[in-house]
N, C-alpha and C positions, 0 to 999 in steps of 0.2 A: 504494500500500500504506500502511496506517495507520502502521507504524513509520517509513516513509520520510517521510510527512507530518510526524510528530512531530519527527523528527530535523531536518528542514528548518526547522520552526518554532523549535525550540530554538536551532539554529545562527544563525538570523536575529536572535533576541533577544540571544544572547551577543555576536555581532559588533556589534550595535548598541551594547551596553554598552561594548565595546572602543573604538568610535569616539569616545565621550565624552572620552577621554583622548588622542586622537590628536595634538592640538596640543602636548601636553606631552612627547611621545616624541622623544628625541634619537637619531638614527641615526648610529652611528659608521661612518666611511668604509670601514674595512677589516674590519668585523665580519663574521664567518662563523658560521653556525649549522649545525653538522653534525648535531645531534640531541640528544635527551634520553636519559640513561642508563636511565630507566624507560619502558617501552613505553606505559604508561597516559598519561604526560605528552605523548605524541605522538598521542593518540587523541581529543583535545578540539578543539572548533571554534576555540578560541583558541590552539592550539599553533603555535609558530613553525615547527616542522617537522612536517608531517602524515605519519603513518605510511603512508597510502595512496600517497604520492608517492615513498617511498623503500624500501618493503618489497618483497621478491621471495622466493618460495619456492625457494631455491637448493638445497634438500636433498630435494625431492619429498615433503615431509611429508604433503601431501594424499593422495598416492598411498599412502604408507606406512600412513596411518591410515584408509584406505578399506576395509580388509578386517577381519581379526580383531583387529588391534592397537589398543589404546586408551590406552597409557601412553607419554608422551613424556618421556624422561630426558635431562637435560643439566645442565651446570654452571650455577651462578648467573651470569646475565649472558650466556648463550649465545643467547638469543632465543626461549625457550619462550613467554613472555608476549606477545612481539611477534607470534608466529604466531597466538596466540589472539585478541589484540586486532585484528589485521588481518582475521581471519575474522569477527569481530563487526562491524567496520566494513563489510566486504563484504556481510554479510547484510542490512544496512540498505537497500542498493540492489538486492539480488537478491530478487525476490518469492517465490522458492521455497526460500530458505535461511533458517533461523532459528537464532539463537545466543544463549546466555546463560551467565552465570557463577555459580558458588557460590564465593565468595572469602573467605579467612580474614581479609582486612582489614575485613570487615563484622562478623563474629563468629567466634571460634575454635570449630571443631567440637568440640574438647575441652571448651570452656566450655558448649556445649549439652548435652553428656553430663553434665557436673557439675551443671548446673541440674536435669536429670532426677533425679539421685541426691538432690539437696537437697529435691526435692518428692516423693520416694518414688514416682516414676513407674516403671512396670514395663517401659518400652520399652528395647530393646537398641540398640546402635550400628547394627546392621543395619536396624532399624526406622526410625531417624532418617535414615539415608542414603537408604533407599528413599522415604521421605516427600519429602525434598528433591528427589530425582531425578524422581519421578512427577509431583509438583505443578508443578515447573518445566517439564517437557515439556508438560503440559496447558496451562500458561500460555502457552507459545510457540505452541501450536496455535491459541490465540485471537488471536494477533497477526496471523494471516491474516484479512483483512477478511471473506472469504467464510465462514469458520468463525464469526467473531464475530456474523455476521448469520443464521447457520443456525438454523432453528426447533428442531431436536432437541437443541440443546446449551445452551439458555438457563439451565437450572437448574444445570448444571455450572459455567457461567461465574459464576453468583451464588455458588456454593459457594467458588470461588477468591477472589472479592472479599470475602466474609465472613471468610475466614481468611488474608487477605493478609499479616498480621503474622507468621504462622507459616511463610510461604513466602519473602517478601522479607526475610530475616533482617537485622534491625538491632538492635544491642546494646541500646539503650535501650527500644525498642518491645517486643521479645520478652521482655525481663526483666519489664516491667510486665504483659504479657499472662500470663506464667507465674505471677506473683504473684496475679493475679486469677482465672485459669482453670486453673492448672497447665498440663498439656499436653493439655487437652481442647479440641477444636475443634467448631465449629458444623456439624452434619451433616444438618439437616433437608432442605436443598435437594439434598444428595448422595443421601440415601435416596430422595427422589422421582424424581431422575434415574435412579438405578439400577433402580428398579421399572419405570419407563417404558421403559428401554432393554433390559433383560434379563428383564423379567417375573418378577422375583425380589425378595423382601424382604430387607433387611439386618436381622438379628435384634437390633436395639438400639432400645429404646423411648424413651430419653432424647433430647433435642434437642442435647445436647453429649455427646461421648465422647472417650476417649483416642485420639489420632491413630493409634496403632499398630493399633488394632482395625479400621481402614479399609484397611490395607495390602493384604490379598488382593483386596479390592474395587477399590481404586485400580489395582492391577496389571491387572485385567481391563478397566477403563475405558481405561487407557493403550493396551492392545493394540487395543481397539475403535476408539479415536480414530486411532491411527497406521495402521490397516488399513482405515479407512472409505473409502467411495467418494469422498467430498469430498476427503480427503487424498491419495488415490492419483491422482485426476484432475488435481490441481494439482502432482503430483510433488514434494511438500514433503519437505525433509530437516531434521533437527534435531541440533544439537550443544550439549552441556552441558559446560562446562569447570569442573574443580575446580583452582583456582589459588591461589598464595601459601600453599601447605601448610606452608612452612617458618616462617611467622610463628607465634611462640609454641611452635614445636616444640622439645622437650627430649629429646635422645637418651638421657638418663639416667633418664627417667621412663617406666616400663613402660606407664602409661595412655596417654601421648602416642604411643608407638610402636604400641601396640595399636589406637589410633584410626585411624591410617593403614593398618595392615594390614587392618582390617575394611572400610575404605572401598574398598580394592583388591578384596577378596573380593566385596563387594556389587556393585561396578561390573562385575566379571567376570560375575556371575550375571545382572545386568540386561541387559548387552550381548549375552550369548550366548543366554540362555533366553527373555527377554522380547522383545528387539528382533530379533536375527538369526534365531532359529527361527520367528519370525512374519513374516519378510521385511519388517520395519519399517525405514524409512530414518531411524534415529536412533542416536546414540552418546553415551555418557559418556566424556569424555577427561580423564585425570589428568595434570597437569604436575608433575613431581617432580625434585628435585635429585639429581645422581648420588651425592653423599655420603650422602644419606638412603636412596637405593636400596641402596647397599652395606651399610648398617646393617640395613635391613629384611630383606635377603636372608639374613642370619644368624639372624634371629629366628624364622622359621617355614619349614619345608621347602617347603610349597606356594607360598609367596610367591616364593621363588627360581625355581620353575618358571613362575610367572605372568610374572615379568619376562622370562624366556627366551623364552616363547611369545607374549607380548602387548605387547611394548614395542619402541620404536625409539629410537635415540639421535641427539641433535643435537650434532654435533662439527664444528669448523671447522679441524681439524688439517691442516697442509700435507701430512702423510703420507697423509691420506685421498685426496689428489689425485695419488698416485704416477703417474709417467709424463707429467705435464704439464710441459713444459719452459718454458712461458711463464707467469710469475707472474700475468699478467692473466687467466689461465684459472682461478685459484684462487677458490673461493667467497668467501673472506674479503675478497679484493681487489675482487671484483665488488660485494660489499656496500658497502664503503666508497667505491668509485668512484661508485656511484649517489648516495650521500649528498653527496659532494663536488660532483658535478655539480649537484645540486639547490641546494646552498649558493651555488655560483658564479652560478647563474641568479638566485637571489633577491637577490644582492648586485650584480648587473650587472657581474660581472668577466669578463674575457676568458680563454678557455682557450688554453693553449699548444698542446694537442692534445686535441680533443674525445673522442678514443678512449681517452685515458689521463689522466683528471682528476687522479689522484694526482700525476703529474709536473707538473701545472699548479699544484699546491698546494705541493709540496716540490721545489725545483730546486737541487740541490747534489750534490757528489761524496761518496759514502760508501764508496768502494772499500775492500776488494774486494766489499763487499755493495752491493745496491741500497738506496735510501732506505727502500723498503717493508720489506725484510727486516731492515734495521737497527732500525726501529721495532718490528716484530713480535717480534724476538728479546728485547725487553724486556717483552713482554706475555704473557698466557695465550691469545692468539689467539681472542678472543671479540669479538663486536660491541661489547659494553659497553666493552672495553678501548680500542678505537680512538675511540669516542665520547667517553670520558673524556679520552683523550690530546689530542684537538682542542678540548675544551670551552673552554679559556682563549681561543681565537680569538674568542669572542663579545665579548670586551672591546674589540676593535678596536685593541689596542696592538701587534699584530704586522703587519709588512709582508708582503704576498703577492707573489711566492712566498716560502716560508720557506727560510732557509738552515740550515746545520748547527748554528750557534750557537743559533738559535731552537728547533730540534728538541731539542737537549740541555736547554734550559730547560724545554721542555714535558715531557721525560722526568722531570725532577725533580719537577714538579708532579703528573704522573701517578703516580709512585711512591708519593707520599703517599696518593693516592686508592686505589691498589691495596691498600695495607696496611689501609686502612679497610674495603675490600670483603672482604678475607680475614678480618679480625677479626670482621666480621659473619657470615661463613660459620661460623667457629669457635664463635660464640656459641651455636649449637644443640647443641654438644658439650662446651664448657668454660665455666667461669665467668670473669669479667673478670680476676681475679687470675692464673688459669692462662694466659689468653691473653697477658697481659703477660709472664709468665715464658717462654712459648714464643718470643716475639719476642726476648727477651733472649738465649735460647739460640741462636737463628738469627743474632743479631749476632756472638756468639762464634765460631760456625762460619764466618761470612763473613769474619771478620778473620784466621782461621787459614789460612795458605798451605798448599795441598795437605792439607786436612783429611781424615784417614782416618776410616773408619767407627767405629773404637773411640774416637777422639778426639771424634767427634760424639756418641757415646753418653755420654761423660763430660760434655760440655757440657750435654746434656739432664738428666743426673742432678744436676748442680750447680745448675741453674736451676729444674727442674720436679720438685719433691719430690712423691712419691706418684703419679707418672705413670710407666708402663712406658716406659723409654727406647726399647727395640726396637720396641714397638708404635707409639709416637708418631712415631718416625723414618719408619716405613713409611707412616703416615697422612700425614705431611708430604710424602712422596714421591708418594703417591696424589693429593694436591692440587697437585702440581708446585711446591710451595714450596721444595723441594730437588730436586736432580738427582743423578745418579751419573756419575762419570767412570771409564770403563773403564781399568784400569791398563795394558792392552796397547796400545791404539791412541789413548788420550787423548781419546776421543770422549765428549762430555757428553750424557747422555740425560735427557730430562724426559718424564714420563708424558703430558702434554697433547699431545705431538707424536707419540704412537703412533697407528696406524690402528685402525679398527674390528676388523680381522682379528686383531690381536695385543695389544689393549689390556690384556687380563688376564694376559698372559704375563710381563710385566715386574715384577720386585721389586727392591728396593734391594739392591745387591750388597755384602756385607760385606767383600769383598776390594778394592773400588774406593774412590775418593775421593768425598767428599760436597761438593756445591757448592750454594750458595743461589741461587735465581732472581735474575737480574740486576735485574729490576724491583723486587724487594724490597730487594736489597742497597743500592741507591742511597739509599733512605729510611733504612735501618739505620745508615748511616755517620754520620748526624746525630742518631741516637736517644739 
């Protein structure tokens, strides 16, 4: 397959470049590489940890997203992008699966909308998203070597090449294209293809036209391509991911929230009306953070229903695994065990027990808890938490296996990273000054022994001027930055430990005590 050949060629070139510096690389004896916090960093030929070696679909996401569902909801760092990147890497070697991304790290979707307004284009957000979806699907169709060589599609392929700058969106290139041509694309080849395929003329005389005028015709072409004999005989499937939607997202900007709402509506229409109803094996998949989903659900009644009907959630909570007495059966431990095993093999270290890699890495008494539970209790139970926790092991300064002193040192380092992660989450909703004040309030709460709800409200009011204390406390609870201690049984409850069945039933109890997450408290002590 062409994509496989190109991937092999690129990999060979990159690895060749890496070998140039091989003689300069110093390998620390005890260095362990558990992984990179960002999935994309594990998807490169030069990655120390390759995602294909350590990823496993432990939540049956492929099954979940194989029917009507097209939205994957999860907290930042839970593995949404890892799922998408793994799918992309798998598609390179599977001749009948094609995968691509529309990512905000290339160009903000909101910026594309703004560019349209600046150049007085009449296109809507719906037009823009349909253009990106349809052209990327057709582009993937031509990644199939048989399609690329097929006689009946040459003109369509030329149309894509002519307008590649409007499809493979890159900030610099598309801005220059818009300055030169506004949002008008070259359509001569497309008109000729459409006439030949459907025996029908597109009623546009000019050789360039506003892209949105082609949308109805593009939709017809997409259906033809996906239901063609060539495509069906090869049993091809297509997945287009919209990722990194939180980049530049501003919860306080109506245009920003409206852009995501329209993307969801458009994707629902395309998946249901264009793909599913024509029995086409293609899907648009949206990856979205849970805090953004909570916000959007309050913005439009139909969006709340879409999330209810068309989404699945990625959660690693232990409570989701109720009834499993052995912690080795927990998905989160299976995930980290696979990464530890991979790290041990790369470092040529011996396992204490190959069936329990964690215990080969940490070997000390943490009674009454296990070492795994001790560490997890200081995290939000996400893959990124454990990857960040063990990241200092790359230095080679730690002896393996780790003891309790080592683990506590790592907790201190992890706590600082956790606060950075949470600050980044909050940046979509608050400005830097407000975020600083929020953590100041959390420090006051953490230092107050048996902090009551009313005292927590007072701390918020003292530190966070112009923010609703009750609303903010509930939001911090929803983010598991604070928990609630039941006054009757003394049980501390955090939102991230709830199961899918009752995740929306818990609210911060005004009659209970408020506690700051231990992973955050460690860092706040030195703030």
